[in-house]
N, C-alpha and C positions, 0 to 999 in steps of 0.2 A: 504494500500500500504506500502511496506517495506521502511525504511528510505533511502536505496540506490537505490530506483526505482523512475523514473520520467516519465512524459508524455511530449514529445518534438516534434517539427517539424523541421527537419534538414534544414539548410539554403542553402547548396550547396555541391559540391564535392571537396575533397582533391585530390592532384595529384596521389596518390596511390589507388584511387578508394573507399575510405571510405567517408560516408556522415559526415557532421560536423554541430555543432551548435556554433555560436559565443557566447563568454562570456566576461564579464568584466575582469575576471582573466584567468583561464585556459580554453582552447578550448575543447569542448566535441566532441570526435571522435567516430563515430558509424559505425563499419563494418556491412554490411548488411542493412544499412538504405538507404532511398531514399529521396532526397530533396522534400519538399512539403507534405510528408506523415506523418500523426500524429501517433506516435508509443509510446508504453511503453517500456522503456529501463532500464537495471540494470547495475550499475557501476561494472566493473570488475578489474580495476587497475587505478593508478594515477601516474603522473609525475609532476614536478613543473609547466609545461606549458600546459599539456594535461590531460584530464580525458577520459578513454576509457569505453565504455558502449556496452552492448549486447542487440540486439532487442529481446524483449519478445513477443510482439504481436502488430499488427496494431490496432488502435482505430477506431471503426465503420467499415469502409470498407478498405481493402488493396489498395495500389496504383495500377492502371490498368496495370502498367508495371511489377509488382511483379510476380514471378513464383517460383515454388519449385525447388531448385537447383538439377540438375541431378546427382550430386556427393555427396554421403553420408559422404565423408571424408573432405568436405569443411571446417567445423568448426575447424578441427584440422590442416589441411594443410594451409589454408588461402591464397593460391596463386591466385585463380580465384575470385578476389574481386567483380566482377560484375556478378557472376553466378546467383544471385537472380533476375536478370532482363531478360526480353524478348529482342528480337533483337532491337526493337524500343527503349527500355530503354537503352541498351548498346550504341547504336548509339548516343542517346541524351547525355549520360554521357561523352563519349569520345569527342564529339563535344563541349560540355560545358567547359570541362577542357582546350581544345585548345583555344577556343574563349576568355576565361577569361585571359589566358596568353598573348594573342595578345593585348587585350584592355588595360591591365595593362602596356604594353610596348608602348602604343600609336599607335598601328598598327591597321588599319581598317581590320577586318577579311574578307578574300576572300576565304573562305573554301568551296571547292566543296564536293559533297557527298563522305563520307568515303567508301573506297573499302573494303568490308567485305569478309571473307572466310567462307567456310563451317566449322563451329566451332568445332564440335566433330570429333574425329579421324583424325585431320588435321596436328598435329605437328610432324615433322620428326626428331627431335633431343631430346635426353633424358640425363639428368645429375642427377646422384644419388650419395649420400655420403655413405660411409661405417661407421657404428657405432654400438652401443649396445642399446638394449631395457632396460627398467627399471629393468627387471629381469636378465640382464647380457648376453642375447643371441645376437649373431651377426645378423645384419640386414643391408639392403640397403634401403635408402629412401631419403626424403628431410627434411630440417629443419622445424620443426613444428612452427605454429604461436606463441605458448607460450614456445618455446625452446624444446630441445631434437630432436630426429629423428623419423619421422613417415613413415612407409612403405605405398606406394601407388600402389599396384600391379594391381589395376583395374582402373587406371587413364584413363578417357575416352576422354582426350584431345589428347593424343598421339595416333599414329596409332596402329592397332591390332598387327602388327609384333613387335613393340617396347614394347607393354604390355607383349607379350610372352617372349621377351628378358629379361624384368625386373624380371619376375617370375623365369626363368631359372638361371639367374645370382645369385639371392638370394639363390635359392636351392643349387646350386653347391658350393657356398661360404661356406655354412654350412656343406655340405657333405664332402668337402675336408679340412675342418677345417682351412680355410684361415681367419686369424684374422684381424679385422679392425685396422688401425694405430691410436693410441691414444696419440702419443707423446713420449711414453716410450717403447712400444712394438707393435707388429702387423705389417702388411704389406700393406694392401689395404686401400687407402684413398677415391677413387672415381671411378665411372664407367661412361664413356660417350659413347653414341651410336648415330650414325647418319644413317638414312635410306635414300637411294637414290631412288627416284621415278622411276617408269618404271620397273626396275628389282626387286625392293623391297629388294635389297641387303643392308646389314648393315655393317658399319665399326665401330669398338669399340676401345676405348682407356682406358686402366687400369692405373689409377694414383696410384703409389706405392711410398714407402719411402726407401725400401731396397730390395735386391735380394731375390727371393724365387723361387726355381725351380718348386714348385707346381703350380705357375701361368701359366706355359705352359700347364700343365694338365687341369687347369681350363678353358683355352681358347679352348682346344680340346674338352672337355666335353660339353661346351656350343655350339660349332660348330656342334657336333653330334646331339644335341637335337634340334637345330634351324638351318635348312639348309640355311636360308637366311643370316646367319652370315658369311660374306665373308672374313673379316680381323679383327685381334686383334693385337693392338700395346701396348707396355709397355712404360710408361713414369715415369722415376725416378724423382719425384718432388723435393726432397731435393737437389739433385745434379744439377738439371736443372730447376730452377723456371720459366724460360721464355718459356719452351716447345719447345726448338730447337731440342733436341735429343730424337727421338722416335724409338723404336725397334720393328720390325715386329716379332711376335712370332707365328702367325697362319694365314694361308690363303695367299691372294694376296696383293700386295702393294697398289693398287688403284682400284677404281670402276668407270665404265663409266656411265655418265649421259647424256641422249639425251634430251636436252632442246630446243624444237622447231627444227630448222634446225642445231643447234649447237651440237657438241659432245664434252663433257668435261670429263676429268679424275679427280675424286675426291679422294684426299689423306687425311691423318689424320690431316694435318695442314690447309687444305682448309676450309674457313668459310662457310660450307654448310648451306644454309638458313633453319630456322626452318619450314618455310612453302614455299617449292620450287615453287609451282604454283603461289603464290602471289608474290614471288620475281621476277619471270619471267614477270608477269603482270606489276610490278613496273618498271622493266628495259625497257620494251617496251614502257610504258608511258613516261619515261624519254626521249627516242629517239623522240617521237612525240612532247614533250614539247620543247626540244631544237631545233628540226627541222633542223638538219644539211643538207647542200647542198654539192654537189660535189665541192671540193676545200676548204671547211671550215676546220679549225683546231679545234679539239675537245680534251679536257683534262678531264680525268676521275680520280678523286682523291679518293683513297680508292677502287681500282679496283679489289681486291681479286683475284679470279681465272680467271678473264678476261671476264666473261659473258657479262656484260654491255658494256665494252670497245669494244668488237667485234661487238655487235649490232650497236654501234655508228660508228665504222670504216666502216662497211658494207654500211652505208648510206652516209658517208662523203668522203670515200676514204682513210682516215687516222685518227687515234686517238692515243693519248698517255695515257697509264694507269700508275698511280703512286701508289706505295705501299711500305711500309717500310720493309716488310719481304722478305728476299732473296728466301726462298722456294716458297712463293706465286708468286713472279715474275717469277721464273723459270717455275713453273707450268702454269702460264698464257701464257708465250711464247710458251710452248709446245702445249697448247690448240689452240692458234692462228695459229700455224703452221699446226696443224691437220685440222683446218677448212679453211686454206688458206685465212686468213683475214689479211689485211695490217694494223697491229697495232704494236706499240712499247710499251715497258714497262720499267719504270724507278724505280730503287730501291733506296730509300733514303728519306730524310725529304721533306715534302710538300713544304716548302719555297724554298728549293734548286731547286726543279722541276719548280716551278712557276717563279723563277728568271733566268731560263736558257736563254741564248742569242738566242737559237733556236726558242723561242716563241715570241721574240720581234717583234712587228708590226703585229702579226697575229690576234690580237683581237679575241681569240678563244671562243668557247662555252665551258662552264665549268660545270661539275657535281662535287659536293663536298660533301662527306659524313662527316658530323660534329659529328656523333655519339651522345653521351649524353652531352658532354661538350660544344659543340658549337665551334666557331672559336676563336683561340687565337689572340692576337694583331699582332704577326709577320705574321701569315697567312693572316689576314685582310689587312695588309699593302702590302704584296706581291700581293694579289689579286687585290688591287686597282691599283698598278703599271702595272699589266698585262692588265688591262682595257678590260675584257671580254665583249662581246656584250650581252650574255645571261648567266645566272647562274641558275642551278638547285641545290638548297641547301637542303640536306636531314638531318634530325635530329630526334632523338627519345625523346627529352626533349622539351616540348612546350615553356617553359620559355627561354631556350637558343636559340631556333629558333626565338622567338619573338624579343629577344634582338638583334640577328644578322640581322634580317630583318630591324629593326629600324636603325641600324648602316649603313647598305648598302643603305638604303633610303637616308641617309644624304650624301652618297658618289656618288649619281647620278643614283640610280637604283629604278625602280618602281616595286612594287609587282603586278603581274598579277593574280596569283592564288596559292592556296595551296591544294594539294591532299594528303589525309592521308590513310594509309594502316593498316588494323587490323591484324598485324603480330603476336599478342599474344592474342588469343581468351579469352573472359571473363575477360579481364583486361583493364585498361585505357591506356595501353602502346601501342601506335600506332607509326608508322614511317611516318613522314610528309615530303613532298617534296614541297618546295616553288620555283616558277618560278619568277625570277627577270630579268627585261630587262633594259638595259642601256639607259639613255636619250641622250647619245652621239650617233648620227646616222651615224658617219663615218664608212666606211667599212674597212676591213683589208688592210694593205699596201702591202701585198704579200700573195700568196696562200700557203696553207699547203704543207709540203713535200709529194711527191707522190712516193710510194715504191711498188715494186712487191714482195719483200721478207719480211718475218716477222723478227723483231729484238727483 
C-alpha cells in the first residue's frame, strides 16, 4: 500500500455531503465515501484542519446503498455529492444531517418522510460562468471541484431543453467571438436560464460587464436555434451589482406559468423555483400545515411572486405577503389581480411589516422563509411581539433551523413536525419547513381585514 493510502471506515456525514473520519488532529474528509463502509482511500490534499482523500475501492463488499454515478463528469464537477448513493442512501444521508443538527441544538427530531423529486431531468434553472479552458479557448461551464471551469453540456440533472440551451449558448459564444470577462477585457460573465413548466419556454439573462452590440446577435442566434427561448435580458453587472436594471434584448418581457389553478407571469427578477413541481407541493403543504380558516390573518414573509400568498389568501380570505424587492411586489400584485385573490403585498424590511399596527391583536398565522441564515435577533423579537398562533419556519440550513426552533421553544412554541423537500437532487441540501404552535391558546382579538380588491 502506498504511504498516502489508508483503509478507513467513515464515521458520518458532513453538511456538504462528504463522509468524514474523526481524528485527533485534522479531520479526514472523503467525497464519495459512505459512513459504515470500509474503503481504501488516497490522500489528495491537506489543510491545517482537514485532510481530503479519494475513495479507491471498497474493502470486501461495497455498501448496499452504493451505485455507479450516472454522470461521468462527477469527479470533476463535484456538485452532486450524493450521486454515488441509491434513493434509500440519499434519503438516509439527508435525514442524518438534519437529525444531527437538531440533536446538537437540543431539539427532539420530529422529521416526517422527506419529499423527494424525480431526480434526473428535474431542475428548471441553469447558471453557467463564462471563462477559458487551459488551452485558452472560450467556454461556458461551472467551477470545477479543484478550480478552473468545467463544461457540463450533458448534465442530466437539468431538463433536456436546458441541456440544449447550454450547448447552443456555448457554440454561438465561440462562433460570434464573444469573449469571457476576465477583469481586464471581454464581455460575458455568466448565463442564467430559467425554464417555465407547461410551455417549456425559457427566459435567459446574460450577465455582462460592458456594452457589446454583438450580444443582441447572440440572443437572436440562440433564439433561432432553440424555439423554446422566449426572452433574453442583459444585465450590466459592474454598473448594477444588485440586479435592479435588466434590459430586454430579445423576445417577450415575461412568460406565463399555470401552477394549478393559478396563472402567474414570470419575469427575469422573479425567483423561479429550480424544481417548480416540488415548490408547488411545498406551498400546498404549507397551507395544510397552517390550516387557515375564514377570518384568520395570514402573513407570508418572503412571498416572491405571490404563489404561496395567494394559496393562503384563497383559504383564509386575506393574506399579507412581505418582500423586500419593489419589482417582486409589483409582480405579485399583478398576479393576485389576475387571479382575483384578496391578498396584499408589503415592500420593505420584515421587522417593519411585523411591527405594523394593522397586525396588532390579530395573532396571525405566519410563514417565514429564513433562507440559509436563519432568523436574526430583530426579526425574532418582532415575531415574539406579534404572538402568532402558528408558525411555518422554512430554512435550507439545518443548523440555523435547529437553533431557531430551540429559541422559539423557549418563547412558548412547541415543535409539531418538520417536513423536508429534496429541492436539489443528489445533494444534502434540502429545504425544511418546521411547524410550531403557540402554547398560548387565546384567539385573535379581531378578525383579519376583508377586501374585495387586490392591493
